[in-house]
N, C-alpha and C positions, 0 to 999 in steps of 0.2 A: 504494500500500500504506500502510495506517495502522498506526502503532505505538501500543500502549496505554501510557499514563503516568498513574498515579494514578486508574485507573478510567475514563479517557477516552482516546480516540485522540488522536494528535498533531494531526490535522486539527480534531477537535472542540475541543481545547484552544486552538488558534490562533483559532478562531471565538469562543470564550468570552473569550479575552484581548482580541480586537478589540472585543467587545461591552462589556467592562469599561472599556476605554480610552475608548470613545465615551461611556459613561455618566459617567466621571470628567470628560471634556472638557465635557459638557453641564452637569454640576454646577459646575465651575469657571467656566464662562461665565455661569451663572445668578448665582453669587456676585459676579462682576465687574460684571454688569449691575446687580444690586441695590446694590452698593457705589457704583457710579457714579451711580445715581439718587439715593441718599442724599446724596452729596457735592453734586450739582447742586441738589437741593432745599434743602440747607443754605445754599448759596451764593446762592440766589435768595430765601430767606426774609428777612423784615424783621428787623432786630435788635430785641431786646426794648426797650420804651420806657425811657428814662432816668427815674429818680426826679426829681421837681422839685428836690430838694436839689442835684443835680449842677450844673445850670445856675446856680442861685442861689449855690452855693459858688464857681464860677468867677468870677461877678460880684463876690462878696464880696472875694475875693483881689485882683482887678483894682482895685476901688475902694480897698481898703486900701493897696495899693502906690502908687496915684495920690496918695492923701492923704499918704503918707510922702514922696513926691517934692516935694509942696507945702510940707512943713515940719511941725514939731512941733505947731503950733496946729491945722492942718488935720487932722492925724492924731488929735489928742486929741478933736476934734469928731467924727470918724468913729467912734472907739471909744465915745464917749458915746452917739451915735445908734444904734449897733448892739449895745450891751450888752443882754444878756437882761434883760427887765423884772423878773424875780424876784431879780436880783443887782445892781441899780443902785447899791447901797451898797458894792459891792466893786470900785470903779474906783480908779485911782491916777494921780497926776500923773507923767508921764514926763519932765517938764522939757524939756531940749533934745534928748531922744533920739527917734529915729524907729525904727519896726519894720517891716522888709520881710519879708513872708511868702511863701515859694514852696512851694506845695502839690504833693504827689505825688498827683494826682487818682485814680490807679488804686488808692490805698489808702483812699479814702472808703468808709465802711461804717457801718451802723447800730450804735449803742451804747446800747441802752435801759437798761442798768444803771448808767449814769453818774450819780452823785449827789455833787457837790462839797459838802463839809461835811455829808454825810448828807441833803441836800435835793435831791430829783430835780427838775430844771427842767421846767416845762410844755413840751410840744411834742415833736416827733420829733427824737431826739438822734442825731447823727452824729459820728464821729471821723475824722480825716485826719492823715496824716504831713505835716509841714512842715519846711522849712529856714528858720530864723529868722536874720536879720542885723540887728543894731542899729547905728545910727550916731548920733554926736553931732557936731554942726557939720560934717557931711559926712565924718567919719572913722569907719571901721568900728571899733566898740568891742566887738562880740561876734558870735559865729557858732556856731549849734548846730542839731542836728536833733532834733525831738521830735514830739509829737502835739498836736492841738488839737481841741477840741470845738466843734461848731456845732449850732444848734437851729433847726429849721423850726417857726415858730410864727405862726399866722394869716397864712400866705402869705409871710412874711418870714423871712430867715435872720438869726439872732441869734448872738452869740458872747459870749465872756468876755474882757474887756480884759486884756492882759498887765500884770503888775506885776513889777518887778525884785525879785529876792530879795536880801536883805541879806547 
């Protein structure tokens, strides 16, 4: 015997409920399969290529810190050699001080609006967060966190030599 509920018999309602349940299960299964496929595809996809500036920045900081370990004269030569050519007149003598630069590579990003003294340097401009440690005669004399600009110009990474503030 069937009982009418809401225009349908109880048996018909049970069949409709089972049909709806199967439909929901199929829909959830399709969503799970689709989501799984997307995750697998993302996991297998190649990472986006790194800009040339990333590898060059890593090398710049490694070379800077090697020069700092070699002493003030080696580091002064490094800063002279890597100074942006549009700003060669803006270097300073660090005396007996060396500058260790520890970059936060995840902060490296383009900064096309950078224009020191209103003059935009030629090249592709980048900015990065750095931890700066200064040493004189092997003794730490300063420690701070800041940002530093780098410029990719003609396949080489250039920078702006640090100058102590008075």
